[in-house]
Backbone as XML, in Angstrom:
<?xml version="1.0"?>
<chain id="A" units="angstrom">
  <residue number="1" name="MET">
    <atom name="N" x="105.681" y="122.128" z="52.572"/>
    <atom name="CA" x="105.042" y="123.657" z="52.184"/>
    <atom name="C" x="105.617" y="124.066" z="50.745"/>
  </residue>
  <residue number="2" name="LYS">
    <atom name="N" x="104.652" y="125.014" z="50.153"/>
    <atom name="CA" x="105.065" y="125.448" z="48.763"/>
    <atom name="C" x="105.224" y="126.867" z="48.675"/>
  </residue>
  <residue number="3" name="ASN">
    <atom name="N" x="105.707" y="127.241" z="50.118"/>
    <atom name="CA" x="105.765" y="128.785" z="49.859"/>
    <atom name="C" x="104.885" y="129.772" z="49.267"/>
  </residue>
  <residue number="4" name="ARG">
    <atom name="N" x="103.444" y="129.388" z="49.910"/>
    <atom name="CA" x="102.379" y="130.432" z="49.139"/>
    <atom name="C" x="101.669" y="130.728" z="50.862"/>
  </residue>
  <residue number="5" name="ILE">
    <atom name="N" x="100.799" y="131.916" z="50.805"/>
    <atom name="CA" x="100.356" y="132.160" z="52.054"/>
    <atom name="C" x="98.942" y="130.886" z="52.115"/>
  </residue>
  <residue number="6" name="GLN">
    <atom name="N" x="98.542" y="130.455" z="51.633"/>
    <atom name="CA" x="97.673" y="129.354" z="51.687"/>
    <atom name="C" x="98.209" y="128.314" z="52.635"/>
  </residue>
  <residue number="7" name="ASP">
    <atom name="N" x="99.590" y="127.855" z="52.728"/>
    <atom name="CA" x="100.451" y="126.963" z="52.936"/>
    <atom name="C" x="100.534" y="127.184" z="54.231"/>
  </residue>
  <residue number="8" name="VAL">
    <atom name="N" x="100.696" y="128.896" z="54.695"/>
    <atom name="CA" x="100.642" y="128.866" z="55.963"/>
    <atom name="C" x="99.525" y="129.316" z="56.999"/>
  </residue>
  <residue number="9" name="ARG">
    <atom name="N" x="98.614" y="129.567" z="56.185"/>
    <atom name="CA" x="97.329" y="129.118" z="56.821"/>
    <atom name="C" x="97.005" y="127.967" z="57.150"/>
  </residue>
  <residue number="10" name="ASN">
    <atom name="N" x="97.081" y="127.067" z="56.306"/>
    <atom name="CA" x="96.972" y="125.417" z="56.618"/>
    <atom name="C" x="97.505" y="124.802" z="57.751"/>
  </residue>
  <residue number="11" name="HIS">
    <atom name="N" x="99.116" y="125.635" z="57.679"/>
    <atom name="CA" x="99.947" y="124.846" z="58.776"/>
    <atom name="C" x="99.513" y="125.670" z="60.205"/>
  </residue>
  <residue number="12" name="LEU">
    <atom name="N" x="98.580" y="126.862" z="60.277"/>
    <atom name="CA" x="98.202" y="127.541" z="61.399"/>
    <atom name="C" x="97.024" y="126.624" z="61.458"/>
  </residue>
  <residue number="13" name="VAL">
    <atom name="N" x="96.036" y="126.303" z="60.756"/>
    <atom name="CA" x="94.738" y="125.313" z="61.486"/>
    <atom name="C" x="94.809" y="124.300" z="61.802"/>
  </residue>
  <residue number="14" name="ASN">
    <atom name="N" x="96.110" y="123.666" z="61.196"/>
    <atom name="CA" x="96.114" y="122.368" z="61.497"/>
    <atom name="C" x="97.212" y="122.422" z="63.348"/>
  </residue>
  <residue number="15" name="ALA">
    <atom name="N" x="97.694" y="123.243" z="63.253"/>
    <atom name="CA" x="98.296" y="123.506" z="64.658"/>
    <atom name="C" x="97.204" y="123.770" z="65.677"/>
  </residue>
  <residue number="16" name="MET">
    <atom name="N" x="95.874" y="124.511" z="65.135"/>
    <atom name="CA" x="94.608" y="124.966" z="66.119"/>
    <atom name="C" x="93.920" y="123.763" z="66.000"/>
  </residue>
  <residue number="17" name="GLU">
    <atom name="N" x="94.038" y="122.967" z="65.296"/>
    <atom name="CA" x="93.083" y="121.522" z="65.208"/>
    <atom name="C" x="93.737" y="120.712" z="66.509"/>
  </residue>
  <residue number="18" name="ALA">
    <atom name="N" x="95.264" y="120.726" z="66.372"/>
    <atom name="CA" x="95.745" y="119.819" z="67.474"/>
    <atom name="C" x="95.792" y="120.204" z="68.758"/>
  </residue>
  <residue number="19" name="LEU">
    <atom name="N" x="95.719" y="121.680" z="68.843"/>
    <atom name="CA" x="95.330" y="121.917" z="70.066"/>
    <atom name="C" x="94.060" y="121.815" z="70.627"/>
  </residue>
  <residue number="20" name="GLY">
    <atom name="N" x="92.919" y="121.685" z="69.656"/>
    <atom name="CA" x="91.959" y="121.190" z="70.571"/>
    <atom name="C" x="91.603" y="119.594" z="70.449"/>
  </residue>
  <residue number="21" name="ASP">
    <atom name="N" x="92.421" y="119.199" z="69.898"/>
    <atom name="CA" x="92.838" y="117.414" z="70.113"/>
    <atom name="C" x="92.817" y="116.928" z="71.490"/>
  </residue>
  <residue number="22" name="PRO">
    <atom name="N" x="92.174" y="116.696" z="72.277"/>
    <atom name="CA" x="92.681" y="116.135" z="73.740"/>
    <atom name="C" x="93.667" y="115.125" z="73.678"/>
  </residue>
  <residue number="23" name="ASP">
    <atom name="N" x="93.633" y="114.295" z="72.828"/>
    <atom name="CA" x="94.878" y="113.285" z="72.636"/>
    <atom name="C" x="96.450" y="113.536" z="72.376"/>
  </residue>
  <residue number="24" name="THR">
    <atom name="N" x="96.095" y="114.818" z="71.766"/>
    <atom name="CA" x="97.369" y="115.724" z="71.312"/>
    <atom name="C" x="98.046" y="116.977" z="71.687"/>
  </residue>
  <residue number="25" name="ALA">
    <atom name="N" x="97.225" y="117.421" z="72.224"/>
    <atom name="CA" x="97.232" y="118.970" z="72.768"/>
    <atom name="C" x="97.995" y="118.160" z="74.347"/>
  </residue>
  <residue number="26" name="ASN">
    <atom name="N" x="99.301" y="119.004" z="74.211"/>
    <atom name="CA" x="100.136" y="118.403" z="75.408"/>
    <atom name="C" x="101.101" y="119.461" z="75.511"/>
  </residue>
  <residue number="27" name="ALA">
    <atom name="N" x="102.097" y="119.712" z="76.297"/>
    <atom name="CA" x="102.941" y="120.683" z="76.332"/>
    <atom name="C" x="104.024" y="120.901" z="75.317"/>
  </residue>
  <residue number="28" name="GLU">
    <atom name="N" x="104.380" y="119.964" z="74.664"/>
    <atom name="CA" x="105.084" y="119.917" z="73.128"/>
    <atom name="C" x="104.018" y="120.247" z="72.266"/>
  </residue>
  <residue number="29" name="ALA">
    <atom name="N" x="102.928" y="119.771" z="72.022"/>
    <atom name="CA" x="102.123" y="120.516" z="70.971"/>
    <atom name="C" x="101.725" y="122.219" z="71.016"/>
  </residue>
  <residue number="30" name="ILE">
    <atom name="N" x="101.859" y="122.461" z="72.338"/>
    <atom name="CA" x="101.491" y="123.778" z="72.821"/>
    <atom name="C" x="102.738" y="124.881" z="71.916"/>
  </residue>
  <residue number="31" name="GLU">
    <atom name="N" x="104.123" y="123.994" z="72.515"/>
    <atom name="CA" x="105.479" y="124.759" z="72.286"/>
    <atom name="C" x="105.434" y="124.793" z="70.548"/>
  </residue>
  <residue number="32" name="ARG">
    <atom name="N" x="105.070" y="123.507" z="69.991"/>
    <atom name="CA" x="105.212" y="123.666" z="68.581"/>
    <atom name="C" x="104.092" y="124.978" z="67.939"/>
  </residue>
  <residue number="33" name="ALA">
    <atom name="N" x="103.174" y="124.733" z="68.475"/>
    <atom name="CA" x="101.942" y="125.896" z="67.876"/>
    <atom name="C" x="102.553" y="127.041" z="68.077"/>
  </residue>
  <residue number="34" name="LYS">
    <atom name="N" x="103.130" y="127.484" z="69.397"/>
    <atom name="CA" x="103.698" y="128.767" z="69.490"/>
    <atom name="C" x="104.871" y="129.101" z="68.299"/>
  </residue>
  <residue number="35" name="ALA">
    <atom name="N" x="105.696" y="128.074" z="68.021"/>
    <atom name="CA" x="106.553" y="128.209" z="67.230"/>
    <atom name="C" x="106.101" y="128.576" z="66.064"/>
  </residue>
  <residue number="36" name="ILE">
    <atom name="N" x="105.010" y="127.720" z="65.448"/>
    <atom name="CA" x="104.471" y="128.054" z="64.031"/>
    <atom name="C" x="104.069" y="129.462" z="64.150"/>
  </residue>
  <residue number="37" name="SER">
    <atom name="N" x="103.081" y="129.846" z="65.084"/>
    <atom name="CA" x="102.431" y="131.035" z="65.152"/>
    <atom name="C" x="103.756" y="131.974" z="64.845"/>
  </residue>
  <residue number="38" name="GLY">
    <atom name="N" x="104.907" y="132.075" z="65.597"/>
    <atom name="CA" x="105.700" y="133.031" z="65.262"/>
    <atom name="C" x="106.564" y="133.244" z="64.198"/>
  </residue>
  <residue number="39" name="LEU">
    <atom name="N" x="106.742" y="132.174" z="63.654"/>
    <atom name="CA" x="107.048" y="131.724" z="61.627"/>
    <atom name="C" x="106.295" y="132.447" z="61.019"/>
  </residue>
  <residue number="40" name="ALA">
    <atom name="N" x="104.814" y="131.791" z="61.237"/>
    <atom name="CA" x="103.761" y="132.692" z="60.175"/>
    <atom name="C" x="103.636" y="134.099" z="60.607"/>
  </residue>
  <residue number="41" name="ASN">
    <atom name="N" x="103.880" y="134.647" z="61.819"/>
    <atom name="CA" x="103.900" y="135.805" z="61.648"/>
    <atom name="C" x="105.141" y="136.624" z="61.125"/>
  </residue>
  <residue number="42" name="ALA">
    <atom name="N" x="106.184" y="136.084" z="61.376"/>
    <atom name="CA" x="107.294" y="136.841" z="60.206"/>
    <atom name="C" x="107.159" y="136.586" z="59.030"/>
  </residue>
  <residue number="43" name="PHE">
    <atom name="N" x="106.559" y="135.447" z="58.293"/>
    <atom name="CA" x="106.394" y="135.204" z="57.044"/>
    <atom name="C" x="105.015" y="136.276" z="56.656"/>
  </residue>
  <residue number="44" name="THR">
    <atom name="N" x="104.592" y="136.790" z="57.262"/>
    <atom name="CA" x="103.238" y="137.725" z="56.983"/>
    <atom name="C" x="104.171" y="139.059" z="56.844"/>
  </residue>
  <residue number="45" name="GLN">
    <atom name="N" x="104.722" y="139.523" z="58.159"/>
    <atom name="CA" x="105.444" y="140.682" z="57.750"/>
    <atom name="C" x="106.527" y="141.107" z="56.400"/>
  </residue>
  <residue number="46" name="THR">
    <atom name="N" x="106.811" y="139.758" z="56.397"/>
    <atom name="CA" x="107.886" y="139.579" z="55.368"/>
    <atom name="C" x="107.142" y="139.873" z="53.762"/>
  </residue>
  <residue number="47" name="VAL">
    <atom name="N" x="106.085" y="139.616" z="53.735"/>
    <atom name="CA" x="104.998" y="139.974" z="52.842"/>
    <atom name="C" x="104.634" y="141.025" z="52.351"/>
  </residue>
  <residue number="48" name="ARG">
    <atom name="N" x="104.342" y="141.582" z="54.088"/>
    <atom name="CA" x="103.894" y="143.023" z="54.032"/>
    <atom name="C" x="105.068" y="143.884" z="53.579"/>
  </residue>
  <residue number="49" name="VAL">
    <atom name="N" x="106.026" y="143.787" z="53.955"/>
    <atom name="CA" x="107.147" y="144.541" z="53.798"/>
    <atom name="C" x="107.484" y="144.769" z="51.913"/>
  </residue>
  <residue number="50" name="GLU">
    <atom name="N" x="107.061" y="143.529" z="51.202"/>
    <atom name="CA" x="107.269" y="143.335" z="50.015"/>
    <atom name="C" x="105.981" y="144.356" z="49.312"/>
  </residue>
  <residue number="51" name="LEU">
    <atom name="N" x="105.155" y="144.163" z="49.946"/>
    <atom name="CA" x="103.793" y="144.660" z="49.421"/>
    <atom name="C" x="103.818" y="146.307" z="49.368"/>
  </residue>
  <residue number="52" name="ASP">
    <atom name="N" x="104.891" y="146.949" z="50.304"/>
    <atom name="CA" x="104.866" y="148.046" z="50.860"/>
    <atom name="C" x="106.139" y="148.787" z="49.837"/>
  </residue>
  <residue number="53" name="ALA">
    <atom name="N" x="106.918" y="147.771" z="49.467"/>
    <atom name="CA" x="108.033" y="147.833" z="48.725"/>
    <atom name="C" x="107.323" y="148.193" z="47.196"/>
  </residue>
  <residue number="54" name="ARG">
    <atom name="N" x="106.560" y="147.194" z="46.554"/>
    <atom name="CA" x="105.986" y="147.513" z="45.152"/>
    <atom name="C" x="105.233" y="148.798" z="45.332"/>
  </residue>
  <residue number="55" name="LYS">
    <atom name="N" x="104.591" y="149.003" z="46.289"/>
    <atom name="CA" x="103.633" y="149.893" z="45.906"/>
    <atom name="C" x="104.752" y="151.368" z="46.096"/>
  </residue>
  <residue number="56" name="MET">
    <atom name="N" x="105.648" y="151.658" z="46.881"/>
    <atom name="CA" x="106.533" y="152.398" z="46.596"/>
    <atom name="C" x="107.114" y="152.618" z="45.135"/>
  </residue>
  <residue number="57" name="ALA">
    <atom name="N" x="107.218" y="151.538" z="44.564"/>
    <atom name="CA" x="107.983" y="151.424" z="43.467"/>
    <atom name="C" x="107.023" y="151.661" z="42.226"/>
  </residue>
  <residue number="58" name="GLY">
    <atom name="N" x="105.635" y="152.020" z="42.631"/>
    <atom name="CA" x="104.761" y="152.048" z="41.580"/>
    <atom name="C" x="104.360" y="150.863" z="40.643"/>
  </residue>
  <residue number="59" name="LYS">
    <atom name="N" x="104.442" y="149.579" z="41.828"/>
    <atom name="CA" x="103.949" y="148.377" z="41.044"/>
    <atom name="C" x="102.798" y="147.997" z="41.699"/>
  </residue>
  <residue number="60" name="GLU">
    <atom name="N" x="102.248" y="148.748" z="42.242"/>
    <atom name="CA" x="101.002" y="148.333" z="43.428"/>
    <atom name="C" x="100.043" y="147.122" z="42.809"/>
  </residue>
  <residue number="61" name="GLY">
    <atom name="N" x="99.914" y="147.285" z="41.478"/>
    <atom name="CA" x="98.980" y="146.210" z="40.942"/>
    <atom name="C" x="99.555" y="144.722" z="40.957"/>
  </residue>
  <residue number="62" name="GLU">
    <atom name="N" x="101.037" y="144.705" z="41.329"/>
    <atom name="CA" x="101.688" y="143.349" z="41.096"/>
    <atom name="C" x="101.697" y="142.655" z="42.372"/>
  </residue>
  <residue number="63" name="LEU">
    <atom name="N" x="101.348" y="141.427" z="42.785"/>
    <atom name="CA" x="101.629" y="140.693" z="43.701"/>
    <atom name="C" x="102.540" y="139.618" z="43.887"/>
  </residue>
  <residue number="64" name="PRO">
    <atom name="N" x="103.178" y="139.733" z="45.385"/>
    <atom name="CA" x="104.238" y="138.837" z="45.311"/>
    <atom name="C" x="103.937" y="137.315" z="45.122"/>
  </residue>
  <residue number="65" name="ASP">
    <atom name="N" x="104.735" y="136.439" z="44.610"/>
    <atom name="CA" x="104.544" y="135.143" z="44.342"/>
    <atom name="C" x="103.601" y="134.769" z="45.607"/>
  </residue>
  <residue number="66" name="VAL">
    <atom name="N" x="104.045" y="134.692" z="46.632"/>
    <atom name="CA" x="103.536" y="134.143" z="47.492"/>
    <atom name="C" x="102.106" y="134.307" z="47.675"/>
  </residue>
  <residue number="67" name="LEU">
    <atom name="N" x="101.614" y="135.489" z="47.273"/>
    <atom name="CA" x="100.145" y="135.798" z="47.534"/>
    <atom name="C" x="99.324" y="135.387" z="46.270"/>
  </residue>
  <residue number="68" name="THR">
    <atom name="N" x="99.851" y="134.443" z="45.201"/>
    <atom name="CA" x="99.053" y="134.196" z="43.988"/>
    <atom name="C" x="98.754" y="132.664" z="44.029"/>
  </residue>
  <residue number="69" name="ALA">
    <atom name="N" x="97.723" y="132.308" z="43.954"/>
    <atom name="CA" x="96.972" y="131.135" z="43.958"/>
    <atom name="C" x="97.923" y="129.981" z="43.231"/>
  </residue>
  <residue number="70" name="ALA">
    <atom name="N" x="98.262" y="128.721" z="43.603"/>
    <atom name="CA" x="98.576" y="127.743" z="42.695"/>
    <atom name="C" x="97.465" y="127.625" z="41.432"/>
  </residue>
  <residue number="71" name="PRO">
    <atom name="N" x="98.036" y="127.090" z="40.176"/>
    <atom name="CA" x="97.043" y="126.904" z="39.276"/>
    <atom name="C" x="95.855" y="125.990" z="39.770"/>
  </residue>
  <residue number="72" name="LEU">
    <atom name="N" x="94.580" y="125.641" z="39.131"/>
    <atom name="CA" x="93.554" y="124.953" z="39.249"/>
    <atom name="C" x="94.146" y="123.887" z="38.539"/>
  </residue>
  <residue number="73" name="LEU">
    <atom name="N" x="94.112" y="122.484" z="39.045"/>
    <atom name="CA" x="94.353" y="121.064" z="38.089"/>
    <atom name="C" x="93.035" y="120.395" z="38.114"/>
  </residue>
  <residue number="74" name="THR">
    <atom name="N" x="92.868" y="119.586" z="36.960"/>
    <atom name="CA" x="91.889" y="118.480" z="37.294"/>
    <atom name="C" x="92.097" y="117.358" z="37.707"/>
  </residue>
  <residue number="75" name="GLY">
    <atom name="N" x="91.654" y="117.168" z="38.949"/>
    <atom name="CA" x="91.759" y="116.023" z="39.824"/>
    <atom name="C" x="90.835" y="114.785" z="39.275"/>
  </residue>
  <residue number="76" name="PRO">
    <atom name="N" x="90.791" y="113.642" z="39.647"/>
    <atom name="CA" x="89.701" y="112.399" z="39.630"/>
    <atom name="C" x="88.744" y="112.841" z="39.597"/>
  </residue>
  <residue number="77" name="ALA">
    <atom name="N" x="87.925" y="112.195" z="38.804"/>
    <atom name="CA" x="86.598" y="112.669" z="38.396"/>
    <atom name="C" x="86.327" y="114.088" z="38.083"/>
  </residue>
  <residue number="78" name="GLY">
    <atom name="N" x="87.325" y="114.721" z="37.841"/>
    <atom name="CA" x="86.722" y="116.124" z="37.112"/>
    <atom name="C" x="87.082" y="117.173" z="38.149"/>
  </residue>
  <residue number="79" name="ALA">
    <atom name="N" x="87.189" y="116.866" z="39.352"/>
    <atom name="CA" x="87.172" y="117.563" z="40.763"/>
    <atom name="C" x="88.695" y="118.635" z="40.025"/>
  </residue>
  <residue number="80" name="ARG">
    <atom name="N" x="88.363" y="119.634" z="40.706"/>
    <atom name="CA" x="89.119" y="120.713" z="40.474"/>
    <atom name="C" x="90.148" y="120.831" z="41.934"/>
  </residue>
  <residue number="81" name="THR">
    <atom name="N" x="91.495" y="121.033" z="41.827"/>
    <atom name="CA" x="92.334" y="120.931" z="43.083"/>
    <atom name="C" x="93.401" y="121.742" z="42.638"/>
  </residue>
  <residue number="82" name="ARG">
    <atom name="N" x="94.027" y="122.313" z="43.460"/>
    <atom name="CA" x="94.945" y="123.352" z="43.509"/>
    <atom name="C" x="96.579" y="122.437" z="43.703"/>
  </residue>
  <residue number="83" name="SER">
    <atom name="N" x="97.235" y="122.820" z="42.993"/>
    <atom name="CA" x="98.689" y="122.244" z="42.925"/>
    <atom name="C" x="99.580" y="122.635" z="43.737"/>
  </residue>
</chain>
């Protein structure tokens, strides 16, 4: 994880996919998904507090680093990927 909001989304989607797979959806996977969801919620709330603090400080247009996307890189055959 690179501490970006997109990384949190990716972890949540992976957890949801695992829960939808009958081969991996067991009690352990469900508990892991609950833990991931709780951590993602805490992460999101922390970012929200930071956004509110920036707004109060008059820096409303500045985004926290976790919300800025990684720069696009050119991958194989000219494909654009995120770092």
